[in-house]
C-alpha positions as CSV (number, residue, x, y, z in Angstrom):
1,M,16.7,-8.4,-25.1
2,S,13.7,-10.8,-24.4
3,R,14.9,-11.2,-20.8
4,K,14.7,-7.7,-20.2
5,A,11.3,-7.3,-21.8
6,S,10.2,-10.4,-19.7
7,E,11.3,-8.6,-16.3
8,Y,9.6,-5.4,-17.6
9,N,6.4,-7.4,-18.3
10,K,6.6,-9.0,-14.8
11,A,6.7,-5.6,-13.2
12,I,3.7,-4.6,-15.1
13,G,2.0,-7.8,-14.1
14,I,2.7,-7.2,-10.5
15,L,1.2,-3.7,-10.7
16,Q,-1.9,-4.9,-12.3
17,D,-2.4,-7.7,-9.7
18,L,-1.9,-4.9,-7.0
19,H,-4.5,-2.9,-8.7
20,K,-7.0,-5.7,-8.7
21,I,-6.4,-6.7,-5.2
22,Y,-6.2,-3.2,-3.7
23,P,-8.3,-1.0,-6.1
24,T,-8.6,1.9,-3.5
25,L,-4.7,2.4,-3.6
26,N,-3.2,4.2,-6.7
27,M,-0.1,3.2,-8.5
28,G,1.9,6.0,-7.1
29,R,1.3,4.8,-3.4
30,H,2.3,1.2,-4.5
31,L,5.5,2.3,-6.2
32,A,6.3,4.9,-3.5
33,T,6.0,2.4,-0.8
34,A,7.8,-0.6,-2.7
35,L,10.6,1.8,-3.5
36,D,10.9,3.5,-0.2
37,G,14.4,3.4,1.3
38,Y,15.9,2.2,-1.9
39,G,17.7,5.4,-2.8
40,D,18.7,6.0,-6.4
41,V,15.8,4.7,-8.3
42,W,17.3,6.1,-11.7
43,G,19.7,3.3,-11.7
44,L,17.2,0.7,-10.7
45,T,17.2,-2.3,-13.3
46,D,14.0,-4.2,-14.3
47,K,15.0,-7.1,-12.3
48,E,15.4,-5.1,-9.2
49,L,12.2,-3.4,-9.7
50,V,10.5,-6.8,-10.1
51,F,12.2,-7.9,-6.8
52,L,11.0,-4.8,-4.9
53,L,7.5,-4.9,-6.1
54,D,7.4,-8.7,-5.3
55,K,8.6,-8.2,-2.0
56,Y,6.0,-5.4,-1.4
57,K,3.2,-7.3,-2.7
58,T,4.1,-10.1,-0.4
59,R,4.1,-7.7,2.5
60,M,0.7,-6.3,1.5
61,D,-0.8,-9.9,1.2
62,L,0.5,-10.8,4.7
63,D,-0.7,-7.6,6.4
64,I,-4.1,-6.7,5.0
65,P,-5.7,-5.3,8.1
66,H,-3.5,-2.1,8.1
67,I,-5.3,-0.8,4.9
68,A,-7.9,1.4,5.5
69,D,-9.6,4.0,3.2
70,D,-10.0,7.6,4.0
71,E,-13.7,7.1,5.1
72,E,-12.8,4.4,7.6
73,V,-10.1,6.5,9.1
74,D,-12.5,9.4,9.3
75,K,-14.9,7.2,11.1
76,I,-12.4,6.0,13.5
77,I,-11.4,9.6,14.4
78,K,-15.1,10.6,14.8
79,D,-15.8,7.7,17.1
80,G,-12.8,8.3,19.2
81,L,-13.8,12.0,19.5
82,D,-17.4,10.9,20.5
83,L,-15.9,8.8,23.3
84,F,-14.5,11.9,24.9
85,K,-18.0,13.7,24.6
86,E,-19.7,10.8,26.3
87,E,-17.1,10.9,29.1
88,D,-17.7,14.6,29.5
89,N,-21.5,14.0,29.9
90,G,-20.8,11.3,32.7
91,D,-21.9,8.4,30.4
92,N,-18.9,6.1,31.4
93,Y,-19.0,2.4,30.5
């Protein structure tokens, strides 16, 4: 029983680490991404969950630049639209 509780606590610990490192991402997003493609999550053991969360956290740690909050995405879109306006005005670079 203590082994099961230990795996459970590891899963909670990984989620807490993810929250500290990526505070703008909610738990639902972390879980949905970590479990994406797994299939039947109802039969998922605590040990399997720890493995998937750890694998996901490692991917996140190695691939930080892909994370952008909504404001950054909106700015990128706006800047892209502004480029088209500048081309229409003849302000080519």
